[in-house]
MMTF fields as JSON, N, C-alpha, C and O atoms, coordinates in Angstrom:
{
  "mmtfVersion": "1.0.0",
  "mmtfProducer": "UNKNOWN",
  "numBonds": 367,
  "numAtoms": 368,
  "numGroups": 92,
  "numChains": 1,
  "numModels": 1,
  "chainsPerModel": [1],
  "groupsPerChain": [92],
  "chainIdList": ["A"],
  "bondAtomList": [4, 2, 8, 6, 12, 10, 16, 14, 20, 18, 24, 22, 28, 26, 32, 30, 36, 34, 40, 38, 44, 42, 48, 46, 52, 50, 56, 54, 60, 58, 64, 62, 68, 66, 72, 70, 76, 74, 80, 78, 84, 82, 88, 86, 92, 90, 96, 94, 100, 98, 104, 102, 108, 106, 112, 110, 116, 114, 120, 118, 124, 122, 128, 126, 132, 130, 136, 134, 140, 138, 144, 142, 148, 146, 152, 150, 156, 154, 160, 158, 164, 162, 168, 166, 172, 170, 176, 174, 180, 178, 184, 182, 188, 186, 192, 190, 196, 194, 200, 198, 204, 202, 208, 206, 212, 210, 216, 214, 220, 218, 224, 222, 228, 226, 232, 230, 236, 234, 240, 238, 244, 242, 248, 246, 252, 250, 256, 254, 260, 258, 264, 262, 268, 266, 272, 270, 276, 274, 280, 278, 284, 282, 288, 286, 292, 290, 296, 294, 300, 298, 304, 302, 308, 306, 312, 310, 316, 314, 320, 318, 324, 322, 328, 326, 332, 330, 336, 334, 340, 338, 344, 342, 348, 346, 352, 350, 356, 354, 360, 358, 364, 362],
  "bondOrderList": [1, 1, 1, 1, 1, 1, 1, 1, 1, 1, 1, 1, 1, 1, 1, 1, 1, 1, 1, 1, 1, 1, 1, 1, 1, 1, 1, 1, 1, 1, 1, 1, 1, 1, 1, 1, 1, 1, 1, 1, 1, 1, 1, 1, 1, 1, 1, 1, 1, 1, 1, 1, 1, 1, 1, 1, 1, 1, 1, 1, 1, 1, 1, 1, 1, 1, 1, 1, 1, 1, 1, 1, 1, 1, 1, 1, 1, 1, 1, 1, 1, 1, 1, 1, 1, 1, 1, 1, 1, 1, 1],
  "groupList": [{"groupName": "UNK", "atomNameList": ["N", "CA", "C", "O"], "elementList": ["N", "C", "C", "O"], "formalChargeList": [0, 0, 0, 0], "bondAtomList": [1, 0, 2, 1, 3, 2], "bondOrderList": [1, 1, 2], "singleLetterCode": "X", "chemCompType": "L-PEPTIDE LINKING"}],
  "groupTypeList": [0, 0, 0, 0, 0, 0, 0, 0, 0, 0, 0, 0, 0, 0, 0, 0, 0, 0, 0, 0, 0, 0, 0, 0, 0, 0, 0, 0, 0, 0, 0, 0, 0, 0, 0, 0, 0, 0, 0, 0, 0, 0, 0, 0, 0, 0, 0, 0, 0, 0, 0, 0, 0, 0, 0, 0, 0, 0, 0, 0, 0, 0, 0, 0, 0, 0, 0, 0, 0, 0, 0, 0, 0, 0, 0, 0, 0, 0, 0, 0, 0, 0, 0, 0, 0, 0, 0, 0, 0, 0, 0, 0],
  "groupIdList": [1, 2, 3, 4, 5, 6, 7, 8, 9, 10, 11, 12, 13, 14, 15, 16, 17, 18, 19, 20, 21, 22, 23, 24, 25, 26, 27, 28, 29, 30, 31, 32, 33, 34, 35, 36, 37, 38, 39, 40, 41, 42, 43, 44, 45, 46, 47, 48, 49, 50, 51, 52, 53, 54, 55, 56, 57, 58, 59, 60, 61, 62, 63, 64, 65, 66, 67, 68, 69, 70, 71, 72, 73, 74, 75, 76, 77, 78, 79, 80, 81, 82, 83, 84, 85, 86, 87, 88, 89, 90, 91, 92],
  "secStructList": [7, 7, 7, 3, 3, 3, 7, 1, 1, 7, 3, 3, 3, 7, 7, 6, 6, 7, 7, 2, 2, 2, 2, 2, 2, 2, 2, 6, 7, 7, 7, 7, 7, 1, 7, 1, 1, 1, 1, 1, 7, 1, 1, 3, 3, 3, 3, 3, 3, 7, 7, 7, 1, 4, 4, 4, 6, 6, 7, 7, 2, 2, 2, 2, 6, 6, 6, 3, 3, 3, 4, 4, 4, 7, 7, 7, 1, 1, 7, 3, 3, 3, 3, 7, 1, 1, 7, 7, 7, 7, 7, 7],
  "xCoordList": [1.041, -0.239, 0.896, 1.905, 0.35, 1.572, 0.834, -0.204, 1.746, 1.684, 0.562, 0.002, 0.121, -0.867, -0.221, 0.616, -0.572, -0.978, -2.06, -2.958, -2.464, -3.475, -3.79, -3.095, -4.464, -4.873, -6.079, -6.473, -6.804, -7.74, -8.963, -9.67, -9.039, -10.859, -10.093, -11.073, -9.366, -8.892, -7.352, -6.454, -7.752, -6.172, -6.022, -6.957, -4.962, -4.168, -3.12, -2.276, -3.557, -2.416, -1.37, -1.7, 0.176, 1.196, 1.353, 1.112, 1.771, 2.581, 3.905, 4.39, 4.279, 5.884, 6.802, 6.729, 7.631, 8.584, 8.214, 8.929, 6.803, 6.531, 6.496, 6.226, 6.872, 7.356, 5.352, 4.375, 5.48, 3.97, 4.091, 2.991, 5.0, 4.452, 3.815, 2.599, 4.16, 3.658, 2.264, 1.196, 2.406, 1.248, -0.391, -1.571, 0.187, -0.823, -1.475, -2.654, 0.206, -0.782, -1.707, -2.604, -1.397, -2.061, -3.335, -4.209, -3.599, -5.058, -5.734, -6.854, -4.925, -5.391, -5.82, -6.871, -4.683, -4.686, -3.631, -2.493, -4.042, -2.893, -2.485, -2.975, -0.802, 0.647, 1.351, 0.997, 2.336, 3.175, 4.357, 4.757, 5.037, 6.331, 6.813, 6.052, 8.395, 9.313, 10.176, 9.933, 11.194, 12.359, 12.614, 13.612, 11.48, 11.289, 12.307, 12.151, 13.592, 15.03, 15.246, 16.327, 14.404, 14.607, 15.545, 16.438, 15.178, 16.363, 16.107, 16.753, 14.245, 13.711, 12.861, 12.356, 12.729, 12.068, 10.489, 9.939, 9.925, 8.423, 7.179, 6.131, 8.03, 6.855, 6.926, 6.634, 7.355, 7.568, 5.861, 4.868, 5.848, 4.473, 5.284, 6.416, 4.038, 4.396, 3.845, 2.963, 4.276, 4.191, 4.097, 4.848, 3.297, 2.996, 3.467, 2.504, 4.705, 4.873, 6.424, 7.187, 6.796, 8.474, 8.425, 8.052, 9.045, 9.588, 10.777, 11.522, 11.404, 12.742, 13.239, 12.891, 14.66, 15.863, 16.04, 16.322, 15.908, 16.19, 15.27, 15.662, 13.858, 12.86, 13.442, 13.046, 14.059, 14.624, 15.726, 15.828, 16.684, 17.747, 17.843, 16.94, 18.608, 18.559, 17.952, 18.126, 17.03, 16.038, 16.697, 17.238, 16.653, 16.929, 16.529, 15.757, 17.13, 16.995, 15.642, 14.786, 15.52, 13.82, 12.817, 11.757, 12.862, 11.797, 11.787, 10.88, 13.155, 12.844, 11.891, 11.003, 12.481, 11.985, 10.151, 9.275, 10.024, 8.374, 7.841, 6.678, 8.333, 8.059, 7.761, 7.241, 8.37, 8.857, 9.077, 10.165, 8.911, 9.608, 9.629, 8.439, 10.514, 10.159, 9.293, 9.748, 7.907, 7.17, 8.016, 8.108, 8.695, 9.713, 10.435, 10.565, 11.069, 11.967, 11.489, 12.249, 9.941, 9.656, 9.21, 8.419, 9.733, 9.135, 8.842, 9.674, 7.742, 7.493, 7.13, 6.507, 7.709, 7.722, 6.878, 6.864, 5.893, 4.642, 3.5, 3.547, 2.565, 1.45, 2.191, 3.092, 1.961, 2.118, 1.428, 0.949, 0.969, -0.06, 0.686, 1.875, -0.317, 0.351, -0.747, -1.865, 0.186, -0.651, -0.556, 0.604, -1.427, -1.398, -1.054, -1.206, -0.512, -0.289, -1.652, -2.641, -1.63, -2.756, -3.66, -4.885, -2.628, -3.929, -2.938, -1.709, -3.997, -3.397, -3.49, -4.392, -2.712, -3.015, -3.977, -3.944, -5.052, -6.37, -5.524, -4.575, -6.211, -5.767, -6.13, -7.002, -5.265, -5.849, -6.463, -7.1],
  "yCoordList": [-0.918, -0.347, 1.393, 1.578, 2.239, 3.836, 4.158, 3.712, 5.18, 6.207, 6.978, 6.894, 7.795, 8.613, 10.17, 10.085, 11.304, 12.449, 12.492, 11.956, 13.168, 12.854, 14.895, 15.833, 14.842, 16.15, 16.626, 15.742, 18.083, 18.131, 17.348, 16.64, 17.716, 17.648, 16.251, 15.632, 15.912, 14.576, 14.122, 14.49, 13.076, 12.247, 11.984, 11.728, 12.009, 11.72, 10.809, 10.831, 9.692, 8.43, 8.647, 8.936, 8.532, 8.989, 8.006, 6.828, 8.401, 7.441, 7.249, 7.817, 6.333, 5.586, 6.762, 7.18, 7.225, 8.334, 9.689, 10.64, 9.631, 11.22, 12.099, 11.649, 13.626, 14.3, 14.6, 14.265, 15.369, 15.673, 16.829, 16.896, 17.889, 18.578, 17.965, 18.155, 17.436, 16.776, 15.909, 15.914, 15.344, 14.627, 15.851, 15.674, 16.96, 17.884, 18.421, 18.577, 18.781, 19.338, 18.53, 19.001, 17.237, 16.417, 16.154, 15.755, 16.424, 16.582, 17.898, 18.02, 18.853, 20.089, 20.965, 21.588, 20.837, 21.414, 22.567, 22.269, 24.1, 24.741, 25.11, 25.599, 25.085, 25.194, 26.348, 26.732, 27.104, 28.098, 27.309, 26.491, 27.7, 27.098, 27.876, 28.582, 27.706, 28.045, 27.287, 27.036, 26.827, 26.072, 24.698, 24.068, 24.268, 22.858, 22.093, 20.899, 22.53, 21.86, 22.03, 21.63, 22.604, 22.995, 23.959, 23.882, 25.068, 26.204, 27.618, 28.289, 27.621, 28.865, 29.173, 30.239, 27.713, 27.264, 27.998, 28.4, 28.087, 28.524, 27.862, 28.29, 26.086, 25.244, 24.318, 23.139, 25.228, 24.851, 24.167, 24.893, 23.078, 23.035, 22.02, 21.56, 22.019, 21.022, 20.048, 20.014, 18.858, 17.536, 17.128, 17.64, 16.126, 15.662, 13.756, 12.991, 13.197, 11.683, 11.659, 12.47, 10.604, 10.669, 11.263, 10.93, 12.405, 12.863, 12.782, 13.217, 12.346, 12.353, 13.27, 14.383, 12.247, 13.928, 14.82, 16.015, 14.343, 14.814, 16.021, 17.044, 15.864, 17.108, 18.138, 19.294, 17.983, 18.909, 19.903, 20.556, 19.728, 19.8, 21.321, 21.973, 21.866, 23.321, 24.353, 25.558, 23.643, 24.39, 24.822, 23.951, 26.18, 26.128, 24.9, 23.968, 25.094, 24.035, 24.174, 23.29, 25.335, 25.47, 25.471, 25.974, 25.017, 24.618, 23.05, 22.268, 22.896, 21.106, 20.321, 19.469, 20.97, 20.744, 21.053, 20.196, 21.863, 22.0, 21.29, 21.596, 20.47, 19.545, 20.02, 19.417, 21.459, 21.889, 20.964, 20.452, 20.756, 20.357, 20.594, 20.582, 20.894, 21.231, 19.979, 18.858, 20.478, 19.693, 19.218, 17.993, 19.915, 19.58, 18.525, 17.939, 17.983, 17.007, 15.929, 14.981, 15.983, 14.988, 13.987, 14.246, 12.989, 11.578, 10.634, 9.815, 10.809, 9.906, 8.468, 8.181, 7.478, 6.052, 5.24, 4.035, 6.623, 5.946, 7.086, 8.236, 6.534, 7.988, 9.567, 9.359, 10.732, 11.442, 12.297, 12.81, 12.905, 14.219, 15.611, 15.894, 16.373, 17.476, 18.6, 18.683, 19.691, 21.068, 21.848, 22.026, 22.351, 23.519, 24.657, 24.707, 25.728, 27.025, 27.687, 27.773, 28.109, 28.806, 27.502, 27.404, 26.56, 25.448, 24.888, 24.828, 24.48, 24.198, 22.929, 22.261, 22.468, 20.785, 20.906, 21.743, 19.901, 19.21, 18.398, 17.637, 18.827, 18.248, 16.928, 16.673, 15.925, 14.043, 14.244, 13.333],
  "zCoordList": [-0.3, 0.044, 0.037, 0.717, -0.807, -0.784, 0.356, 0.847, 0.706, 1.636, 1.381, 0.288, 2.34, 1.799, 2.45, 3.349, 2.045, 2.785, 3.3, 2.651, 4.734, 5.356, 5.431, 5.819, 5.141, 5.27, 6.276, 7.036, 6.397, 7.349, 7.033, 7.75, 5.547, 5.112, 3.879, 3.464, 3.527, 2.17, 2.787, 3.544, 1.895, 1.604, 0.412, -0.346, 0.128, -1.305, -0.886, 0.009, -2.166, -1.708, -2.645, -3.796, -2.271, -3.143, -4.134, -3.872, -5.358, -6.531, -5.768, -4.79, -6.498, -6.387, -6.928, -8.083, -6.016, -5.736, -5.945, -6.262, -5.687, -5.946, -4.562, -3.449, -4.925, -3.738, -3.419, -4.09, -2.088, -1.431, -2.424, -2.973, -2.98, -3.642, -4.806, -4.809, -5.58, -6.871, -6.232, -6.844, -5.223, -5.232, -4.6, -4.901, -3.723, -3.788, -4.963, -5.281, -5.796, -7.186, -8.031, -8.73, -7.897, -8.647, -8.201, -8.97, -6.513, -6.474, -6.169, -5.673, -6.523, -7.338, -5.971, -5.826, -4.977, -3.891, -4.078, -4.44, -3.8, -4.319, -3.74, -2.721, -4.198, -3.319, -3.732, -4.847, -3.13, -3.257, -3.37, -2.541, -4.766, -4.567, -5.745, -6.407, -6.063, -7.088, -7.725, -8.905, -7.203, -7.909, -7.764, -8.114, -7.142, -6.96, -6.709, -6.963, -6.162, -5.722, -4.551, -4.119, -3.743, -2.154, -1.798, -0.954, -2.692, -2.761, -1.801, -0.996, -2.65, -2.096, -1.182, -0.829, -0.718, 0.647, 0.596, 1.622, -0.648, -1.109, -0.388, 0.095, -0.602, -0.563, 1.111, 1.31, 1.993, 3.348, 3.95, 3.996, 4.249, 5.021, 6.601, 6.753, 7.517, 8.666, 8.418, 7.56, 9.204, 9.288, 10.198, 11.028, 10.658, 11.618, 11.774, 11.723, 11.929, 11.393, 11.214, 11.738, 10.391, 9.846, 8.417, 7.292, 9.101, 7.761, 7.407, 8.284, 6.331, 5.43, 6.052, 6.447, 6.107, 6.677, 5.142, 5.219, 4.136, 3.082, 2.915, 2.354, 3.485, 2.865, 4.074, 3.923, 4.905, 5.608, 6.138, 7.176, 4.772, 4.17, 4.382, 3.858, 4.933, 4.841, 5.464, 5.284, 6.412, 7.15, 8.566, 9.247, 9.013, 10.266, 11.554, 11.33, 12.73, 13.689, 14.081, 14.07, 14.421, 15.025, 14.061, 14.436, 12.844, 11.656, 11.912, 12.194, 11.702, 11.789, 13.234, 13.266, 14.11, 15.718, 15.252, 15.375, 14.949, 14.449, 13.36, 13.094, 12.688, 12.047, 10.432, 9.494, 10.565, 8.769, 7.549, 7.815, 7.063, 5.906, 4.646, 4.33, 3.318, 1.903, 1.107, 0.879, 0.741, 0.097, -0.812, -0.886, -1.562, -2.939, -2.882, -3.957, -1.781, -1.716, -0.753, -0.555, 0.062, 0.778, -0.309, -1.215, -0.125, -0.512, 0.802, 1.194, 1.355, 2.461, 1.998, 0.975, 3.077, 3.037, 3.882, 4.13, 4.411, 5.135, 5.297, 4.858, 5.966, 6.021, 6.658, 7.471, 6.429, 6.68, 7.158, 6.147, 8.119, 8.411, 7.863, 8.004, 7.221, 6.593, 6.681, 6.173, 7.758, 7.916, 6.728, 6.357, 6.042, 4.999, 5.777, 6.997, 4.954, 5.584, 6.111, 5.382, 7.324, 8.183, 8.894, 8.96, 9.389, 9.548, 10.772, 10.805, 11.825, 13.27, 13.541, 13.036, 14.255, 14.533, 15.479, 16.382, 15.266, 16.264, 17.202, 17.015, 18.334, 19.776, 19.353, 18.523, 20.097, 19.858, 21.117, 21.646]
}
């Protein structure tokens, strides 16, 4: 079974090797981005779950610690709960 991106109102099943940015675009979810190479930091999202280390390359420690990652570099291997810009975590 492919990993899923879990959003507040929907879930998006990942395709093999697909980035979070590409999966969200495929699902019609508007995203800010520019370079798609991890340099511009325009696609930063916040995640809850196992974030691949590559998806946090170049981010300050304070952003890494709160679960931020670069959507253009994130290829999750398991389900990942993602907060879109402006969303807050839902208490468990």
